[in-house]
ZANU-821069 format. One record per residue (C-alpha): residue number from 1; residue in one letter; chain; x, y, z. Coordinates in steps of 0.2 Angstrom, whole numbers. Example, Ala and Ser with C-alpha at 12.3 -4.5 7.8 and 13.67 -1.06 7.14 Angstrom:
<recs>
rec i->1; aa->A; ch->A; c1->62; c2->-22; c3->39
rec i->2; aa->S; ch->A; c1->68; c2->-5; c3->36
</recs>
This chain:
<recs>
rec i->1; aa->X; ch->A; c1->520; c2->623; c3->106
rec i->2; aa->X; ch->A; c1->529; c2->624; c3->123
rec i->3; aa->X; ch->A; c1->522; c2->608; c3->132
rec i->4; aa->X; ch->A; c1->531; c2->592; c3->128
rec i->5; aa->X; ch->A; c1->532; c2->575; c3->138
rec i->6; aa->X; ch->A; c1->547; c2->582; c3->146
rec i->7; aa->X; ch->A; c1->540; c2->597; c3->153
rec i->8; aa->X; ch->A; c1->523; c2->589; c3->157
rec i->9; aa->X; ch->A; c1->531; c2->575; c3->167
rec i->10; aa->X; ch->A; c1->542; c2->585; c3->177
rec i->11; aa->X; ch->A; c1->558; c2->577; c3->168
rec i->12; aa->X; ch->A; c1->564; c2->594; c3->160
rec i->13; aa->X; ch->A; c1->568; c2->601; c3->177
rec i->14; aa->X; ch->A; c1->581; c2->588; c3->184
rec i->15; aa->X; ch->A; c1->588; c2->586; c3->165
rec i->16; aa->X; ch->A; c1->593; c2->605; c3->165
rec i->17; aa->X; ch->A; c1->600; c2->603; c3->182
rec i->18; aa->X; ch->A; c1->611; c2->591; c3->175
rec i->19; aa->X; ch->A; c1->617; c2->602; c3->162
rec i->20; aa->X; ch->A; c1->618; c2->617; c3->174
rec i->21; aa->X; ch->A; c1->630; c2->606; c3->184
rec i->22; aa->X; ch->A; c1->643; c2->602; c3->171
rec i->23; aa->X; ch->A; c1->660; c2->610; c3->171
rec i->24; aa->X; ch->A; c1->656; c2->620; c3->155
rec i->25; aa->X; ch->A; c1->642; c2->627; c3->162
rec i->26; aa->X; ch->A; c1->649; c2->632; c3->178
rec i->27; aa->X; ch->A; c1->663; c2->641; c3->170
rec i->28; aa->X; ch->A; c1->652; c2->650; c3->160
rec i->29; aa->X; ch->A; c1->640; c2->655; c3->174
rec i->30; aa->X; ch->A; c1->626; c2->647; c3->166
rec i->31; aa->X; ch->A; c1->613; c2->642; c3->179
rec i->32; aa->X; ch->A; c1->596; c2->631; c3->176
rec i->33; aa->X; ch->A; c1->586; c2->644; c3->167
rec i->34; aa->X; ch->A; c1->599; c2->644; c3->154
rec i->35; aa->X; ch->A; c1->594; c2->627; c3->147
rec i->36; aa->X; ch->A; c1->575; c2->631; c3->146
rec i->37; aa->X; ch->A; c1->567; c2->637; c3->129
rec i->38; aa->X; ch->A; c1->554; c2->647; c3->139
rec i->39; aa->X; ch->A; c1->564; c2->662; c3->144
rec i->40; aa->X; ch->A; c1->578; c2->674; c3->138
rec i->41; aa->X; ch->A; c1->596; c2->669; c3->140
rec i->42; aa->X; ch->A; c1->599; c2->653; c3->132
rec i->43; aa->X; ch->A; c1->585; c2->651; c3->119
rec i->44; aa->X; ch->A; c1->586; c2->656; c3->101
rec i->45; aa->X; ch->A; c1->579; c2->674; c3->101
rec i->46; aa->X; ch->A; c1->574; c2->674; c3->83
rec i->47; aa->X; ch->A; c1->561; c2->661; c3->86
rec i->48; aa->X; ch->A; c1->559; c2->665; c3->105
rec i->49; aa->X; ch->A; c1->563; c2->646; c3->108
rec i->50; aa->X; ch->A; c1->549; c2->639; c3->97
rec i->51; aa->X; ch->A; c1->562; c2->632; c3->84
rec i->52; aa->X; ch->A; c1->549; c2->637; c3->71
rec i->53; aa->X; ch->A; c1->543; c2->653; c3->63
rec i->54; aa->X; ch->A; c1->525; c2->657; c3->59
rec i->55; aa->X; ch->A; c1->522; c2->662; c3->41
rec i->56; aa->X; ch->A; c1->505; c2->671; c3->38
rec i->57; aa->X; ch->A; c1->498; c2->666; c3->22
rec i->58; aa->X; ch->A; c1->484; c2->679; c3->22
rec i->59; aa->X; ch->A; c1->469; c2->669; c3->13
rec i->60; aa->X; ch->A; c1->476; c2->652; c3->17
rec i->61; aa->X; ch->A; c1->481; c2->644; c3->34
rec i->62; aa->X; ch->A; c1->497; c2->650; c3->42
rec i->63; aa->X; ch->A; c1->512; c2->638; c3->40
rec i->64; aa->X; ch->A; c1->527; c2->636; c3->51
rec i->65; aa->X; ch->A; c1->544; c2->634; c3->44
rec i->66; aa->X; ch->A; c1->560; c2->629; c3->53
rec i->67; aa->X; ch->A; c1->569; c2->644; c3->62
rec i->68; aa->X; ch->A; c1->585; c2->649; c3->50
rec i->69; aa->X; ch->A; c1->594; c2->655; c3->64
rec i->70; aa->X; ch->A; c1->594; c2->640; c3->76
rec i->71; aa->X; ch->A; c1->589; c2->628; c3->62
rec i->72; aa->X; ch->A; c1->574; c2->621; c3->73
rec i->73; aa->X; ch->A; c1->586; c2->618; c3->88
rec i->74; aa->X; ch->A; c1->577; c2->631; c3->100
rec i->75; aa->X; ch->A; c1->593; c2->637; c3->108
rec i->76; aa->X; ch->A; c1->607; c2->648; c3->104
rec i->77; aa->X; ch->A; c1->625; c2->643; c3->99
rec i->78; aa->X; ch->A; c1->633; c2->646; c3->115
rec i->79; aa->X; ch->A; c1->620; c2->636; c3->125
rec i->80; aa->X; ch->A; c1->621; c2->621; c3->113
rec i->81; aa->X; ch->A; c1->640; c2->621; c3->115
rec i->82; aa->X; ch->A; c1->638; c2->614; c3->133
rec i->83; aa->X; ch->A; c1->636; c2->595; c3->133
rec i->84; aa->X; ch->A; c1->631; c2->582; c3->146
rec i->85; aa->X; ch->A; c1->639; c2->565; c3->141
rec i->86; aa->X; ch->A; c1->643; c2->571; c3->124
rec i->87; aa->X; ch->A; c1->625; c2->578; c3->121
rec i->88; aa->X; ch->A; c1->618; c2->595; c3->120
rec i->89; aa->X; ch->A; c1->602; c2->599; c3->126
rec i->90; aa->X; ch->A; c1->594; c2->599; c3->109
rec i->91; aa->X; ch->A; c1->600; c2->582; c3->106
rec i->92; aa->X; ch->A; c1->593; c2->576; c3->122
rec i->93; aa->X; ch->A; c1->576; c2->583; c3->119
rec i->94; aa->X; ch->A; c1->577; c2->573; c3->102
rec i->95; aa->X; ch->A; c1->580; c2->556; c3->110
rec i->96; aa->X; ch->A; c1->565; c2->543; c3->111
rec i->97; aa->X; ch->A; c1->559; c2->538; c3->129
rec i->98; aa->X; ch->A; c1->568; c2->521; c3->127
rec i->99; aa->X; ch->A; c1->585; c2->531; c3->122
rec i->100; aa->X; ch->A; c1->584; c2->543; c3->136
rec i->101; aa->X; ch->A; c1->580; c2->528; c3->148
rec i->102; aa->X; ch->A; c1->597; c2->520; c3->143
rec i->103; aa->X; ch->A; c1->606; c2->537; c3->143
rec i->104; aa->X; ch->A; c1->599; c2->543; c3->161
rec i->105; aa->X; ch->A; c1->600; c2->525; c3->168
rec i->106; aa->X; ch->A; c1->612; c2->531; c3->181
rec i->107; aa->X; ch->A; c1->601; c2->546; c3->187
rec i->108; aa->X; ch->A; c1->587; c2->540; c3->198
rec i->109; aa->X; ch->A; c1->576; c2->555; c3->198
rec i->110; aa->X; ch->A; c1->576; c2->555; c3->179
rec i->111; aa->X; ch->A; c1->576; c2->536; c3->175
rec i->112; aa->X; ch->A; c1->561; c2->533; c3->187
rec i->113; aa->X; ch->A; c1->551; c2->545; c3->178
rec i->114; aa->X; ch->A; c1->556; c2->538; c3->161
rec i->115; aa->X; ch->A; c1->552; c2->520; c3->166
rec i->116; aa->X; ch->A; c1->534; c2->525; c3->169
rec i->117; aa->X; ch->A; c1->533; c2->531; c3->151
rec i->118; aa->X; ch->A; c1->540; c2->514; c3->145
rec i->119; aa->X; ch->A; c1->528; c2->506; c3->156
rec i->120; aa->X; ch->A; c1->513; c2->514; c3->149
rec i->121; aa->X; ch->A; c1->518; c2->510; c3->131
rec i->122; aa->X; ch->A; c1->528; c2->527; c3->125
rec i->123; aa->X; ch->A; c1->545; c2->521; c3->123
rec i->124; aa->X; ch->A; c1->544; c2->528; c3->105
rec i->125; aa->X; ch->A; c1->539; c2->546; c3->108
rec i->126; aa->X; ch->A; c1->552; c2->560; c3->108
rec i->127; aa->X; ch->A; c1->554; c2->570; c3->125
rec i->128; aa->X; ch->A; c1->554; c2->587; c3->116
rec i->129; aa->X; ch->A; c1->539; c2->581; c3->105
rec i->130; aa->X; ch->A; c1->526; c2->594; c3->105
rec i->131; aa->X; ch->A; c1->510; c2->589; c3->113
rec i->132; aa->X; ch->A; c1->499; c2->595; c3->99
rec i->133; aa->X; ch->A; c1->507; c2->580; c3->90
rec i->134; aa->X; ch->A; c1->502; c2->567; c3->103
rec i->135; aa->X; ch->A; c1->486; c2->556; c3->99
rec i->136; aa->X; ch->A; c1->472; c2->557; c3->112
rec i->137; aa->X; ch->A; c1->478; c2->540; c3->118
rec i->138; aa->X; ch->A; c1->496; c2->545; c3->120
rec i->139; aa->X; ch->A; c1->491; c2->561; c3->128
rec i->140; aa->X; ch->A; c1->482; c2->549; c3->141
rec i->141; aa->X; ch->A; c1->495; c2->539; c3->144
rec i->142; aa->X; ch->A; c1->508; c2->553; c3->146
rec i->143; aa->X; ch->A; c1->496; c2->560; c3->160
rec i->144; aa->X; ch->A; c1->495; c2->542; c3->167
rec i->145; aa->X; ch->A; c1->514; c2->540; c3->167
rec i->146; aa->X; ch->A; c1->514; c2->557; c3->177
rec i->147; aa->X; ch->A; c1->501; c2->549; c3->190
rec i->148; aa->X; ch->A; c1->511; c2->533; c3->192
rec i->149; aa->X; ch->A; c1->527; c2->543; c3->195
rec i->150; aa->X; ch->A; c1->519; c2->551; c3->210
rec i->151; aa->X; ch->A; c1->516; c2->544; c3->229
rec i->152; aa->X; ch->A; c1->501; c2->533; c3->227
rec i->153; aa->X; ch->A; c1->487; c2->536; c3->240
rec i->154; aa->X; ch->A; c1->476; c2->522; c3->234
rec i->155; aa->X; ch->A; c1->460; c2->533; c3->234
rec i->156; aa->X; ch->A; c1->461; c2->539; c3->215
rec i->157; aa->X; ch->A; c1->448; c2->537; c3->202
rec i->158; aa->X; ch->A; c1->457; c2->536; c3->184
rec i->159; aa->X; ch->A; c1->445; c2->538; c3->169
rec i->160; aa->X; ch->A; c1->453; c2->532; c3->153
rec i->161; aa->X; ch->A; c1->444; c2->534; c3->135
rec i->162; aa->X; ch->A; c1->451; c2->520; c3->124
rec i->163; aa->X; ch->A; c1->470; c2->521; c3->129
rec i->164; aa->X; ch->A; c1->475; c2->506; c3->119
rec i->165; aa->X; ch->A; c1->472; c2->516; c3->103
rec i->166; aa->X; ch->A; c1->487; c2->512; c3->91
rec i->167; aa->X; ch->A; c1->496; c2->500; c3->103
rec i->168; aa->X; ch->A; c1->504; c2->484; c3->98
rec i->169; aa->X; ch->A; c1->499; c2->468; c3->107
rec i->170; aa->X; ch->A; c1->514; c2->470; c3->118
rec i->171; aa->X; ch->A; c1->512; c2->487; c3->123
rec i->172; aa->X; ch->A; c1->493; c2->483; c3->127
rec i->173; aa->X; ch->A; c1->499; c2->470; c3->139
rec i->174; aa->X; ch->A; c1->511; c2->482; c3->148
rec i->175; aa->X; ch->A; c1->498; c2->494; c3->149
rec i->176; aa->X; ch->A; c1->486; c2->482; c3->157
rec i->177; aa->X; ch->A; c1->499; c2->477; c3->170
rec i->178; aa->X; ch->A; c1->499; c2->495; c3->175
rec i->179; aa->X; ch->A; c1->481; c2->498; c3->176
rec i->180; aa->X; ch->A; c1->479; c2->481; c3->188
rec i->181; aa->X; ch->A; c1->494; c2->488; c3->198
rec i->182; aa->X; ch->A; c1->484; c2->504; c3->201
rec i->183; aa->X; ch->A; c1->468; c2->492; c3->205
rec i->184; aa->X; ch->A; c1->479; c2->482; c3->216
rec i->185; aa->X; ch->A; c1->485; c2->498; c3->226
rec i->186; aa->X; ch->A; c1->466; c2->502; c3->230
rec i->187; aa->X; ch->A; c1->462; c2->514; c3->216
rec i->188; aa->X; ch->A; c1->447; c2->514; c3->204
rec i->189; aa->X; ch->A; c1->450; c2->512; c3->186
rec i->190; aa->X; ch->A; c1->436; c2->516; c3->173
rec i->191; aa->X; ch->A; c1->442; c2->512; c3->155
rec i->192; aa->X; ch->A; c1->430; c2->516; c3->140
rec i->193; aa->X; ch->A; c1->436; c2->502; c3->128
rec i->194; aa->X; ch->A; c1->432; c2->492; c3->113
rec i->195; aa->X; ch->A; c1->447; c2->480; c3->114
rec i->196; aa->X; ch->A; c1->441; c2->463; c3->119
rec i->197; aa->X; ch->A; c1->457; c2->458; c3->126
rec i->198; aa->X; ch->A; c1->456; c2->474; c3->139
rec i->199; aa->X; ch->A; c1->438; c2->470; c3->143
rec i->200; aa->X; ch->A; c1->440; c2->452; c3->147
rec i->201; aa->X; ch->A; c1->453; c2->457; c3->160
rec i->202; aa->X; ch->A; c1->441; c2->469; c3->168
rec i->203; aa->X; ch->A; c1->432; c2->465; c3->186
rec i->204; aa->X; ch->A; c1->417; c2->472; c3->180
rec i->205; aa->X; ch->A; c1->409; c2->476; c3->163
rec i->206; aa->X; ch->A; c1->395; c2->487; c3->158
rec i->207; aa->X; ch->A; c1->390; c2->486; c3->140
rec i->208; aa->X; ch->A; c1->381; c2->501; c3->133
rec i->209; aa->X; ch->A; c1->370; c2->499; c3->118
rec i->210; aa->X; ch->A; c1->363; c2->491; c3->109
rec i->211; aa->X; ch->A; c1->370; c2->501; c3->94
rec i->212; aa->X; ch->A; c1->383; c2->516; c3->93
rec i->213; aa->X; ch->A; c1->379; c2->533; c3->93
rec i->214; aa->X; ch->A; c1->360; c2->537; c3->94
rec i->215; aa->X; ch->A; c1->356; c2->520; c3->93
rec i->216; aa->X; ch->A; c1->363; c2->516; c3->110
rec i->217; aa->X; ch->A; c1->367; c2->523; c3->127
rec i->218; aa->X; ch->A; c1->356; c2->511; c3->136
rec i->219; aa->X; ch->A; c1->364; c2->497; c3->148
rec i->220; aa->X; ch->A; c1->362; c2->481; c3->138
rec i->221; aa->X; ch->A; c1->371; c2->470; c3->151
rec i->222; aa->X; ch->A; c1->383; c2->472; c3->167
rec i->223; aa->X; ch->A; c1->393; c2->460; c3->177
rec i->224; aa->X; ch->A; c1->409; c2->450; c3->176
rec i->225; aa->X; ch->A; c1->415; c2->446; c3->158
rec i->226; aa->X; ch->A; c1->410; c2->429; c3->159
rec i->227; aa->X; ch->A; c1->392; c2->435; c3->165
rec i->228; aa->X; ch->A; c1->391; c2->447; c3->149
rec i->229; aa->X; ch->A; c1->397; c2->434; c3->137
rec i->230; aa->X; ch->A; c1->382; c2->424; c3->142
rec i->231; aa->X; ch->A; c1->370; c2->438; c3->139
rec i->232; aa->X; ch->A; c1->362; c2->435; c3->122
rec i->233; aa->X; ch->A; c1->356; c2->453; c3->121
rec i->234; aa->X; ch->A; c1->374; c2->460; c3->123
rec i->235; aa->X; ch->A; c1->383; c2->461; c3->105
rec i->236; aa->X; ch->A; c1->399; c2->463; c3->116
rec i->237; aa->X; ch->A; c1->396; c2->447; c3->125
rec i->238; aa->X; ch->A; c1->394; c2->438; c3->108
rec i->239; aa->X; ch->A; c1->412; c2->443; c3->103
rec i->240; aa->X; ch->A; c1->419; c2->442; c3->121
rec i->241; aa->X; ch->A; c1->414; c2->423; c3->123
rec i->242; aa->X; ch->A; c1->427; c2->415; c3->111
rec i->243; aa->X; ch->A; c1->441; c2->428; c3->117
rec i->244; aa->X; ch->A; c1->437; c2->421; c3->136
rec i->245; aa->X; ch->A; c1->442; c2->403; c3->130
rec i->246; aa->X; ch->A; c1->459; c2->408; c3->123
</recs>
């Protein structure tokens, strides 16, 4: 898979420009395209920059094994010899967002985008991690990080489906601060969520039910979290009430 957090957020272009600007790259005549795994030149041609080789199993699902030429590094040997601050392009793509933020802290164009990914609770994902290995919640937050790095118009509607799935309490708190910042700038944020710590911070709650799946789909209650908590017909309100007192 070609797409990853670095390519999706636009981080990969300035990172490749940094490598192309090194003395090693200039001496060899390497340009920005040399550090892309999508085009010929710098990538490993044995796997065409995938880092993996597909093995057809006939009656079984195909499997993927690391390329025996580049050993999963996606680039040819000459490209990997070029280093920026002691790291080659493959090693940079293997960094987590948090590690990359420390590494590129002096490069504002890169650090700013990395900071938005940290703000939405994605400090642990790798820059070159295949998009197909991200959970639904992680993929949503990568997209949210991309939006946060753009100039805010204050006229955007964001719809998020359970973005807190798999997040630690600290990361949920960070994500909520981001969402409230978007609202404070004039945007509208609609969140489909079961996490009561998220629901209690909403300006307006719409509770669908009374049950899940085929047993639901009707509006049981709506209003502020406090109003929903007082509604005896709302299952959400029943559990929300003690959370509001915390």
